[in-house]
C-alpha positions in Angstrom: 0.0 0.0 0.0 2.8 2.4 0.9 4.3 2.0 -2.6 0.9 2.8 -4.2 0.5 6.0 -2.2 4.0 7.1 -3.1 3.6 6.5 -6.9 3.6 9.7 -8.9 5.5 11.9 -6.5 8.3 13.2 -8.7 11.5 13.8 -6.7 10.7 11.2 -4.1 13.9 9.3 -4.8 15.7 12.1 -6.6 18.4 12.2 -3.9 18.6 8.4 -3.6 16.8 6.1 -1.2 17.4 6.5 2.5 18.3 3.6 4.9 17.8 3.4 8.6 21.4 4.1 9.4 21.7 7.0 7.0 22.2 10.4 8.5 23.3 9.2 11.9 26.6 11.0 12.2 26.6 14.3 14.1 27.8 16.1 11.0 24.6 15.1 9.0 21.9 15.0 11.6 20.2 16.8 14.4 20.7 14.8 17.7 18.1 15.3 20.4 18.8 13.6 23.7 16.6 13.5 26.8 13.7 15.6 25.6 11.2 15.9 28.4 9.0 18.8 27.2 5.4 18.2 28.3 4.7 14.5 27.9 7.9 13.5 26.2 9.5 10.6 28.1 13.2 11.5 27.9 13.0 11.1 24.1 16.2 10.4 22.1 15.9 10.9 18.4 18.1 11.8 15.4 16.8 13.8 12.4 18.8 13.7 9.2 19.5 17.1 7.8 18.7 18.1 4.2 15.7 15.8 4.1 11.9 15.9 4.2 10.9 14.5 7.6 7.4 13.8 8.8 6.6 13.4 12.5 3.3 11.5 13.0 1.4 9.6 15.7 -1.9 9.7 17.5 -3.3 13.0 18.8 -1.6 13.9 22.0 1.4 11.7 21.4 3.8 14.7 21.7 4.4 15.7 18.1 4.1 19.4 18.7 6.1 19.1 22.0 9.0 17.6 20.0 8.9 19.6 16.8 7.6 23.1 17.9 8.5 23.4 21.5 11.8 21.5 21.5 13.4 21.5 18.0 12.1 24.8 16.7 12.4 26.6 20.1 16.0 25.5 20.5 17.0 26.4 16.9 15.3 29.8 17.2 16.8 30.5 20.6 20.3 29.8 19.5 19.9 31.9 16.4 18.6 34.9 18.3 21.5 34.6 20.8 24.0 35.4 17.9 22.6 39.0 17.8 23.5 41.8 20.1 21.4 42.4 23.2 19.9 45.5 21.6 18.8 43.5 18.5 17.4 40.6 20.5 14.6 42.8 21.9 12.9 42.9 18.5 12.8 39.1 18.2 10.2 36.7 19.7 11.9 34.9 22.6 10.9 31.3 23.3 11.7 29.5 26.6 14.5 27.0 26.6 13.0 23.5 26.2 13.4 20.7 28.8 16.0 18.7 27.0 19.5 17.3 27.9 21.2 18.0 24.6 20.5 19.2 21.1 23.3 19.0 18.6 23.5 20.1 15.0 20.4 22.3 15.1 20.0 24.7 12.2 18.5 28.3 12.2 14.8 27.6 12.4 11.7 29.1 10.8 8.2 27.9 11.9 5.6 28.1 9.2 2.6 27.9 11.6 -1.1 27.6 10.8 -3.8 29.7 12.3 -5.0 33.2 11.6 -2.4 35.1 13.6 -2.4 38.2 11.4 -3.5 41.3 13.4 -3.2 44.2 11.0 -5.8 44.9 8.4 -3.2 46.3 6.0 -1.8 42.8 5.5 -2.9 41.1 2.2 -1.8 38.1 0.2 0.3 40.4 -1.9 2.2 41.8 1.1 2.6 38.4 2.8 4.2 36.9 -0.3 6.3 40.0 -1.0 4.7 40.3 -4.5 3.5 43.8 -3.5 7.1 44.9 -2.9 8.2 43.7 -6.3 5.1 45.0 -8.1 5.5 48.6 -6.8 9.0 48.6 -8.2 7.8 47.1 -11.5 5.0 49.7 -12.0 7.5 52.5 -11.3 9.7 51.3 -14.1 7.6 49.4 -16.6 4.0 50.8 -16.4 2.7 53.3 -18.9 0.8 56.5 -18.1 -2.8 57.3 -19.3 -4.5 60.6 -18.6 -7.4 60.0 -16.2 -9.4 62.8 -17.9 -9.2 61.9 -21.6 -7.6 58.4 -21.5 -4.8 59.3 -23.8 -1.3 57.8 -23.2 1.1 60.4 -21.8 4.8 60.1 -22.6 7.7 62.6 -22.2 8.2 64.1 -25.6 11.4 64.5 -27.6 11.8 66.0 -31.1 11.5 62.5 -32.6 8.3 61.6 -30.8 6.7 65.0 -31.6 7.6 64.6 -35.3 6.1 61.2 -35.4 2.9 62.4 -33.6 2.6 65.3 -36.1 2.7 63.0 -39.1 0.1 60.8 -37.5 -2.3 63.7 -36.6 -2.1 66.1 -39.5 -2.7 65.7 -43.2 0.4 65.7 -45.4 -0.7 69.0 -47.1 -1.2 70.8 -43.8 0.7 74.0 -43.1 2.0 74.0 -39.6 3.7 76.5 -37.3 6.0 75.5 -34.4 5.6 77.9 -31.5 7.3 78.3 -28.1 6.2 80.2 -25.0 8.3 83.2 -23.8 7.6 84.4 -20.3 7.1 88.2 -20.2 6.8 90.2 -17.0 3.7 92.5 -16.8 5.5 95.8 -16.7 8.1 95.1 -19.4 7.2 97.2 -22.5 6.1 95.3 -25.5 8.5 97.1 -27.8 11.4 96.1 -25.6 10.3 92.4 -25.9 9.9 92.6 -29.6 13.3 94.3 -30.0 14.9 91.4 -28.1 13.2 88.8 -30.2 14.1 90.6 -33.4 17.8 90.6 -32.3 17.5 86.8 -32.2 15.8 86.5 -35.5 12.2 86.1 -34.4 9.6 88.3 -36.1 6.2 86.8 -35.4 4.3 86.5 -32.1 0.8 85.0 -32.7 -0.8 85.6 -29.3 -0.3 86.1 -25.5 -1.9 84.0 -22.8 -2.0 84.6 -19.0 0.8 83.1 -17.0 -0.4 84.0 -13.5 0.5 86.9 -11.2 -0.1 89.4 -14.0 2.6 87.9 -16.2 2.2 86.6 -19.8 3.2 83.9 -22.1 4.1 85.3 -25.6 3.8 82.5 -28.2 6.6 83.0 -30.7 6.8 81.4 -34.1 9.9 79.2 -34.4 9.3 77.9 -37.9 6.5 77.4 -40.5 6.4 74.6 -43.1 4.2 72.3 -45.1 4.4 68.8 -43.6 4.7 66.9 -46.8 7.6 68.9 -48.1 9.8 69.6 -45.1 12.9 67.6 -44.6 13.2 65.5 -41.5 16.4 67.2 -40.4 14.8 70.7 -40.6 11.7 69.5 -38.7 13.8 68.0 -35.8 16.0 71.2 -35.6 12.9 73.4 -35.4 11.4 71.2 -32.6 14.7 71.0 -30.7 15.1 74.8 -30.9 11.5 75.4 -29.8 12.0 73.1 -26.8 15.2 74.9 -25.9 13.7 78.4 -26.1 10.4 77.4 -24.4 12.2 75.7 -21.5 10.8 72.3 -22.4 7.5 73.5 -23.9 6.3 74.0 -27.5 3.1 74.0 -29.4 2.2 73.1 -33.0 -0.7 74.7 -34.7 -2.4 74.5 -38.1 -1.2 77.9 -39.5 -4.3 78.5 -41.6 -6.7 77.6 -38.8 -4.6 79.8 -36.4 -4.9 82.9 -38.6 -8.7 82.3 -39.1 -9.3 82.2 -35.4 -6.8 84.9 -34.2 -6.2 87.0 -37.4 -2.9 88.0 -38.9 -0.2 88.4 -36.2 0.5 92.0 -35.2 4.1 93.2 -36.0 4.2 95.9 -33.3 2.7 96.4 -29.8 1.0 93.9 -27.6 0.1 90.5 -29.2 -3.5 89.5 -29.4 -4.9 88.2 -26.1 -6.5 84.7 -25.7 -7.1 82.4 -22.8 -5.5 79.4 -24.4 -3.5 79.1 -27.6 -5.4 77.1 -30.2 -2.6 74.6 -30.8 -1.4 71.2 -29.6 1.1 71.5 -26.8 4.0 69.2 -26.2 6.4 69.1 -23.2 9.6 67.3 -22.3 7.9 66.3 -19.1 4.7 64.2 -18.9 1.9 66.5 -19.9 -1.6 66.1 -21.3 -2.3 68.9 -23.7 -6.0 68.1 -24.0 -6.6 68.3 -20.2 -3.8 70.8 -19.5 -2.5 68.5 -16.8 1.1 67.8 -15.8 2.3 64.4 -14.4 5.5 63.5 -12.6 7.7 60.5 -12.9 6.6 57.8 -10.4 8.5 56.3 -7.5 7.9 52.8 -6.0 6.3 54.5 -2.9 3.5 55.8 -5.2 2.3 52.2 -5.6 2.3 51.3 -2.0 -0.8 51.8 0.2 1.5 51.4 3.2 3.4 54.5 2.3 2.1 58.1 2.7 3.4 58.8 -0.8 0.9 56.4 -2.4 -1.9 55.9 0.2 -5.3 57.4 -0.5 -5.4 60.5 1.8 -9.1 59.8 2.7 -8.9 56.2 3.9 -5.1 56.3 4.5 -4.6 53.2 2.5 -7.2 51.0 4.2 -9.7 51.1 1.4 -12.5 51.7 3.9 -13.7 54.5 6.0 -15.9 54.4 9.1 -18.9 56.7 9.0 -22.6 56.9 9.7 -24.6 54.0 8.3 -28.0 55.4 7.2 -29.5 51.9 7.2 -28.9 51.8 11.0 -30.2 55.4 11.5 -33.4 54.6 9.5 -33.7 50.8 9.9 -37.4 50.7 9.0 -38.3 52.8 5.9 -42.0 51.9 6.3 -42.2 54.2 9.3 -43.1 57.9 9.0 -41.1 60.7 10.5 -43.7 61.2 13.2 -43.8 57.5 14.1 -40.1 57.3 14.6 -38.3 56.6 11.3 -35.1 58.2 12.7 -34.1 55.7 15.4 -31.6 57.7 17.5 -34.2 60.4 18.2 -36.7 58.1 19.9 -35.5 58.4 23.4 -32.9 59.8 25.8 -31.4 63.3 25.5 -31.8 63.2 21.7 -35.7 63.1 21.9 -35.6 66.9 21.6 -34.3 66.6 18.0 -37.5 64.7 17.1 -39.6 67.6 18.5 -37.6 70.2 16.6 -38.0 68.1 13.4 -41.8 68.0 13.8 -41.8 71.8 14.5 -39.8 72.9 11.4 -40.8 70.2 8.8 -44.3 71.6 7.9 -42.8 75.0 6.9 -40.3 73.3 4.6 -43.1 71.2 3.0 -41.8 67.9 4.4 -44.6 65.4 5.1 -44.5 63.9 8.6 -47.1 61.2 8.2 -45.9 59.5 5.0 -43.6 56.4 5.2 -39.9 57.3 4.7 -39.7 55.2 1.5 -42.5 57.3 -0.1 -40.9 60.7 0.6 -39.4 62.6 -2.4 -35.7 62.9 -2.8 -35.9 66.6 -1.9 -37.7 65.8 1.3 -35.2 63.2 2.3 -32.3 65.5 1.5 -33.8 68.2 3.7 -34.2 65.8 6.6 -30.7 64.3 6.4 -28.6 67.2 5.1 -30.6 70.1 6.6 -31.9 73.4 5.1 -29.9 74.5 2.0 -29.7 78.0 3.5 -27.9 76.7 6.6 -24.6 78.6 7.4 -23.6 77.8 11.0 -25.2 77.3 14.4 -24.9 80.9 15.5 -26.6 82.5 12.5 -28.9 79.8 11.2 -30.5 78.1 14.3 -33.4 78.0 15.1 -34.7 79.6 11.9 -33.2 76.8 9.7 -33.1 73.0 10.1 -29.7 71.5 10.9 -30.3 68.0 9.6 -29.4 64.5 10.8 -25.9 64.7 9.5 -25.1 67.8 11.5 -26.6 66.1 14.6 -23.9 63.4 14.3 -21.2 66.0 13.6 -22.2 67.6 16.9 -22.0 64.3 18.6 -18.5 63.8 17.2 -17.4 67.0 18.9 -18.6 65.5 22.2 -16.9 62.1 21.7 -14.6 62.6 24.7 -17.7 61.4 26.7 -18.0 57.7 27.1 -21.8 57.5 26.6 -21.5 59.6 23.4 -18.9 57.2 22.0 -21.2 54.3 22.8 -24.1 56.0 21.0 -22.0 56.8 17.9 -20.8 53.2 17.7 -24.4 52.0 17.3 -24.9 53.9 14.1 -21.4 53.5 12.5 -20.1 51.0 10.0 -17.3 50.6 7.5 -18.0 51.5 3.9 -15.9 51.6 0.8 -13.8 54.7 0.5 -15.7 57.2 -1.6 -12.5 58.6 -3.2 -10.4 55.6 -4.1 -13.4 53.1 -4.2 -11.4 50.5 -2.3 -8.2 50.8 -4.5 -6.3 52.2 -1.5 -4.0 54.3 -3.7 -4.0 58.0 -4.8 -5.5 58.8 -8.2 -2.0 59.5 -9.6 -1.1 55.9 -9.0 -4.2 54.6 -10.7 -3.2 56.4 -14.0 -0.3 54.0 -14.5 -1.0 50.7 -16.2 1.0 47.6 -17.0 0.3 46.4 -20.6 1.1 43.1 -22.3 2.7 43.4 -25.7 0.1 41.3 -27.4 -2.9 43.0 -25.8 -5.7 44.4 -27.9 -8.3 46.1 -25.6 -11.9 46.4 -26.7 -13.1 49.9 -27.8 -13.7 52.2 -24.9 -11.4 50.4 -22.5 -7.9 51.2 -21.5 -5.3 48.5 -22.2 -3.7 46.5 -19.4 -4.3 46.8 -15.7 -3.5 49.3 -13.0 -2.1 47.9 -9.8 -5.4 47.4 -7.9 -6.9 45.8 -11.0 -4.0 43.4 -11.2 -4.2 42.5 -7.5 -8.0 41.9 -7.9 -7.4 39.1 -10.5 -7.2 35.5 -9.3 -3.6 34.4 -8.9 -3.9 32.1 -11.9 -5.0 34.9 -14.2 -2.5 37.3 -12.7 0.3 34.8 -13.4 -0.8 34.5 -17.0 -0.9 38.3 -17.4 2.5 38.8 -15.9 3.9 36.1 -18.1 2.5 37.9 -21.2 3.9 41.3 -20.1 7.4 39.8 -19.5 7.6 38.4 -23.0 8.6 41.8 -24.5 10.9 43.0 -21.8 14.5 43.7 -22.7 16.3 45.1 -19.7 18.1 42.7 -17.3 16.8 44.3 -14.1 13.2 44.4 -15.3 13.4 40.8 -16.4 14.6 39.8 -12.9 11.7 41.6 -11.3 9.2 39.9 -13.6 10.8 36.5 -12.8 10.5 37.1 -9.1 6.8 38.0 -9.4 6.1 35.1 -11.8 7.9 32.6 -9.6 5.9 33.6 -6.5 2.6 33.5 -8.4 3.5 30.1 -9.7 4.3 28.9 -6.2 0.9 30.0 -5.0 -0.7 28.0 -7.9 1.4 25.0 -7.1 0.1 24.8 -3.5 -3.5 25.1 -4.6 -4.1 28.8 -3.9 -4.7 29.9 -7.5 -8.2 31.0 -6.7 -7.1 33.7 -4.2 -6.6 37.4 -5.2 -3.5 39.4 -4.1 -5.7 42.0 -2.5 -7.4 39.5 -0.2 -7.0 40.6 3.4 -4.9 38.2 5.4 -7.4 38.2 8.2 -10.0 36.5 6.0 -7.7 33.5 5.2 -8.1 30.1 6.8 -5.3 28.6 8.8 -4.3 26.2 6.0 -4.3 29.0 3.4 -2.2 31.2 5.6 0.3 28.4 6.2 0.7 27.6 2.5 1.2 31.3 1.8 4.0 31.4 4.3 5.4 28.3 2.6 5.5 30.0 -0.8 7.2 33.0 0.9 9.9 30.7 2.2 10.3 29.3 -1.3 10.6 32.8 -2.8 13.4 33.8 -0.4 15.6 30.9 -1.7 17.1 30.2 1.8 19.5 27.3 2.2 20.8 25.3 5.2 17.7 26.3 7.2 15.3 24.3 9.3 11.6 24.7 8.3 8.9 23.5 10.6 5.3 23.0 9.4 2.3 22.0 11.4 -0.4 20.0 9.5 -0.1 22.0 6.2 -2.8 19.9 4.5 -5.5 21.2 6.9 -8.4 22.5 4.8 -6.6 21.4 1.6 -8.4 19.4 -1.1 -6.9 16.0 -1.8 -6.1 16.9 -5.4 -3.8 19.7 -4.1 -1.8 17.6 -1.7 0.7 16.6 -4.5 1.2 20.3 -5.2 2.0 21.0 -1.6 4.5 18.1 -1.5 6.1 19.4 -4.6 6.6 22.8 -2.9 8.1 21.2 0.2 10.4 19.1 -2.0 11.6 22.4 -3.6 12.7 23.6 -0.2 14.6 20.4 0.4 16.2 20.5 -3.0 17.6 23.9 -2.1 19.5 22.3 0.8 17.1 22.8 3.6 15.6 20.5 6.2 11.8 20.4 6.4 10.1 18.8 9.4 6.3 18.4 9.1 3.7 17.3 11.7 1.2 15.5 9.6 -1.4 12.6 9.5 -2.1 12.6 5.8 -0.9 9.3 4.2 0.1 11.0 1.0 2.5 13.3 2.8 3.9 10.5 5.0 4.5 8.3 1.9 6.3 11.1 0.1 8.7 11.8 3.0 12.4 10.8 3.2 12.2 10.0 6.9 9.2 9.3 9.2 9.2 9.5 13.0 6.2 7.8 14.7 5.5 8.8 18.3 3.1 7.1 20.7 2.0 4.5 21.5 -0.9 6.5 23.1 -1.8 10.0 24.1 -0.9 12.0 27.1 1.0 10.0 29.7 0.8 7.0 27.4 2.7 8.9 24.6 5.9 10.8 24.3 8.0 7.7 23.2 9.6 6.8 19.9 7.6 3.9 18.4 9.3 3.7 15.0 11.5 5.7 12.7 13.0 5.4 9.2 11.9 5.6 5.6 8.1 5.3 5.1 8.4 1.6 3.9 10.3 0.7 7.1 7.7 2.4 9.3 4.9 0.7 7.4 6.5 -2.7 8.1 7.1 -2.0 11.8 4.8 -4.3 13.9 4.4 -1.9 16.9 3.5 1.2 14.8 -0.2 2.0 14.5 0.5 4.5 11.7 2.6 1.8 10.0 -0.3 -0.6 10.2 -2.5 1.7 8.2 0.3 2.6 5.8 1.1 -1.0 5.2 -2.6 -2.0 4.7 -2.8 -4.2 7.8 -5.5 -1.9 9.2 -7.9 0.3 7.2 -10.7 2.7 7.8 -14.0 1.0 7.5 -15.2 2.3 4.2 -17.9 -0.4 3.6 -20.3 0.5 6.4 -24.0 0.4 6.3 -25.2 3.9 6.0 -27.3 5.3 8.8 -30.4 7.3 8.4 -30.2 11.0 9.4 -33.0 10.6 11.8 -31.2 7.7 13.5 -28.1 9.9 14.0 -30.2 12.8 15.4 -32.3 10.6 17.6 -35.7 11.2 15.9 -38.1 9.1 13.8 -39.1 9.5 10.1 -41.6 12.3 10.9 -38.9 14.4 12.6 -40.2 13.9 16.1 -37.9 12.8 18.9 -37.6 9.1 19.3 -38.9 7.6 22.6 -36.8 4.5 22.3 
């Protein structure tokens, strides 16, 4: 039976078969002598290093006492002692186990189960460190799209401007290249024109406001017909305009410009206009259609844990706490007079109900109609107050303050305990109204990662911004990242893509491909959390380290057990030692070494029953685990099914049985 279970586990014998005497020297094993932690009975055991070891046995036999509270505790304690006293205060300190001697122990990492995550900022992406790589990736490889018009924004050079002109204008179009010249308000126009003439510039088409009373004079750098101009002359004109305009230039259709502004004046002030009728280009990231400037991104812009990138409204949480109107008005079938507004139906707030009934008739608000039948204007008046409201000193009691200002007044009194209790009854978390749960600033959402082969449908921007990528299931996110990496040339970017793709593939291998990277860690089950920690350990590529896992198959579908074993085998192949507390026969059969504790639980346990390769344990006559592995015992699968009523103690009619 043991051979049948082990079939199909690739890598099971990749390092050669193990024998019972293998790994017994102090140089290649961890020696534990006289372990007495909890119910351990002076246990002596050797664990071969660089192997996949399973510790099994009946519940209460002392598995956790041996693996967690003896082996891991001693390894972690010795590792922490290598640091300075100042550094030790930042580490978790475990008590020294009751044991005579532990030799050859490695630096230990416990990948524990259970939902021990306390912060709501933690997500699957942060736990696996994918978020750290992704923010760097978006800062270097993402492309910017204007939130207003959806047009891609790139820093312009003379070459990119020339290409854009040939794409936007007809070949026969007559174009003019303009640059802005800053002119102080009190500088005489003739002085400015004389200075321009000295440099060879004769035409100024218009002036636009530059703020603080100053002006932009738009000077003609060159005019040409697009189909006849030489590429060299075009690039020289654009380069000169960028230089004169301090990184800014504009290109206009000359005929359209003259039709709208008239022939440029040769003397005096140029014609005034609010905005030049031309397409503007800048060396920086700028949207000419929306007149909006963007800045180069930093990795912090894509982190909701950084003040640089976190949404200022929700501070990167994606949710805000506020008044829940469904709790304030829980029964919309009630009228205002019958108590539709719950907090005003007793206590010191009952006076607000009287004031509402006093002012509502004058505002045309019906008091005896169910809340759900009131018009939108009537509801707005009740909740938001009179539109003419200014403040409490000037507006009350002539104008109605509204339910919202009532809660704002309570907020000002929240230093009182009973007020805080009252507020808590009517509050709840809602999605942030500004970032809509994305957690990031709008500037970060304008950057999108795009696959080379992507062809978005009309009306939709290509690729994904960071929150959209993290909202994809891990399997879909892995496929998208793989497509994006196909066209990457830079060595550094390729390494970042590989890191992200590797961690996503590890999540898929352990059966977590259905999760999303923005899933809060608090909502994960213990088994999911433990497997995520396992993929994190794989991603760090540690070697010569002791990894301890406690029942990693908990909550795992049987079809995903082989994937989990493959991930553990990867850790072992890197040169690590993995010790797993487990009952699953598939995991036991795939191990290199098995330690069976027992024979019973509590005071009857804590002893070594059998150890060795899985086949040796399966053949051991005293091992209960071996009896099931070897097929000598089996779970009774062919039992006569019992009726549900029999199990619950009732008859076929659902009544309690009297027998």
